[in-house]
C-alpha positions as CSV (number, residue, x, y, z in Angstrom):
1,Q,147.8,140.2,158.5
2,V,145.7,137.3,157.3
3,Q,147.5,134.6,155.3
4,L,146.0,131.8,153.4
5,V,147.8,128.7,152.0
6,E,146.0,126.2,149.7
7,S,147.0,122.6,149.2
8,G,145.6,119.4,147.8
9,G,145.5,120.1,144.1
10,G,146.7,117.7,141.5
11,S,146.0,115.8,138.3
12,V,143.2,113.3,138.2
13,Q,141.0,111.6,135.7
14,A,137.3,112.5,135.2
15,G,135.1,110.9,137.9
16,E,137.8,111.0,140.5
17,S,137.9,113.1,143.7
18,L,140.2,115.7,145.3
19,R,140.1,117.5,148.6
20,L,141.5,121.0,148.7
21,S,142.6,122.6,152.0
22,C,143.2,126.2,152.9
23,A,145.2,126.9,156.1
24,V,144.4,130.4,157.5
25,S,146.6,132.3,159.9
26,G,146.1,135.7,161.5
27,G,142.9,137.2,162.7
28,V,140.0,135.1,164.0
29,F,139.1,132.4,161.5
30,S,135.8,131.5,163.1
31,L,134.5,135.0,162.3
32,Y,135.3,134.9,158.6
33,E,133.1,134.1,155.7
34,M,135.3,132.0,153.5
35,K,135.1,131.4,149.7
36,W,136.6,129.2,147.1
37,F,137.2,130.7,143.6
38,R,138.7,129.2,140.5
39,Q,140.2,130.5,137.3
40,A,140.5,128.5,134.2
41,P,142.9,129.6,131.4
42,G,141.5,132.4,129.4
43,K,138.5,132.8,131.7
44,Q,137.5,135.1,134.5
45,R,137.9,134.1,138.1
46,E,134.6,132.6,139.3
47,L,133.1,131.9,142.7
48,V,132.8,128.2,143.4
49,A,131.5,128.0,146.9
50,L,131.2,129.9,150.1
51,I,130.6,129.2,153.8
52,T,129.6,131.7,156.4
53,R,130.7,131.8,160.0
54,N,127.4,130.2,160.8
55,Y,128.2,127.3,158.4
56,S,125.6,128.3,155.8
57,T,126.8,127.3,152.3
58,N,126.2,128.3,148.8
59,Y,127.5,126.8,145.5
60,A,127.9,127.7,141.9
61,D,125.3,125.8,139.8
62,S,128.1,124.0,137.9
63,V,129.4,122.3,141.1
64,K,126.2,121.7,143.1
65,G,125.9,118.1,144.2
66,R,129.5,117.4,143.4
67,F,131.5,119.8,145.6
68,T,131.2,120.3,149.4
69,I,132.7,123.3,151.3
70,S,133.4,122.9,155.0
71,R,135.5,124.4,157.7
72,D,137.2,123.3,160.9
73,N,137.5,126.3,163.2
74,A,139.6,124.4,165.6
75,L,142.3,123.9,162.9
76,N,141.7,127.3,161.2
77,T,141.2,125.4,157.9
78,L,138.8,125.6,155.0
79,Y,138.1,122.6,152.8
80,L,136.6,121.9,149.4
81,Q,135.7,118.2,148.7
82,M,135.4,117.8,145.0
83,N,133.8,114.6,143.7
84,N,133.0,113.3,140.2
85,L,135.4,115.8,138.7
86,K,135.0,116.8,135.1
87,P,137.5,118.3,132.6
88,G,135.6,121.6,132.9
89,D,136.7,121.8,136.6
90,T,140.3,122.3,135.5
91,A,141.5,125.5,137.0
92,V,143.6,127.2,139.6
93,Y,141.6,127.2,142.8
94,Y,141.9,130.0,145.4
95,C,140.6,130.5,148.8
96,M,139.7,133.9,149.9
97,T,138.2,136.0,152.7
98,G,137.4,139.6,153.4
99,I,135.3,142.3,151.7
100,V,137.0,145.7,152.0
101,N,140.3,144.1,152.7
102,Q,140.5,140.9,150.6
103,Y,143.0,138.1,151.4
104,W,143.8,135.5,148.8
105,G,145.9,132.3,148.8
106,Q,148.5,131.6,146.1
107,G,146.3,129.1,144.4
108,T,146.5,125.4,143.8
109,Q,146.2,123.7,140.3
110,V,143.5,121.2,139.6
111,T,143.7,119.3,136.3
112,V,141.1,116.9,135.2
113,T,141.6,114.7,132.1
114,S,139.0,112.7,130.3
């Protein structure tokens, strides 16, 4: 059973930075494509960034140039470095892996005030 635990959320002012972490246990982390999603109140969950097992990355247009996804296979950990945060980034952030069998973390709240 794959388990994911996010951490690193918090409340910051616009322009500040946060780094989210997602600790993964179970399975073989280095083989997984990993994703960060977010869900703002009243909105659908949206894909923020992904990183393949070969370290290729892709980002939502709204976060390109501000967010960086990375992984440390030795630590079985996924990261999301978020710089120049905006109020529109306020959401619960989730890490996720899997296609047929999907595994999600419990989420971590990010609140950005102007």
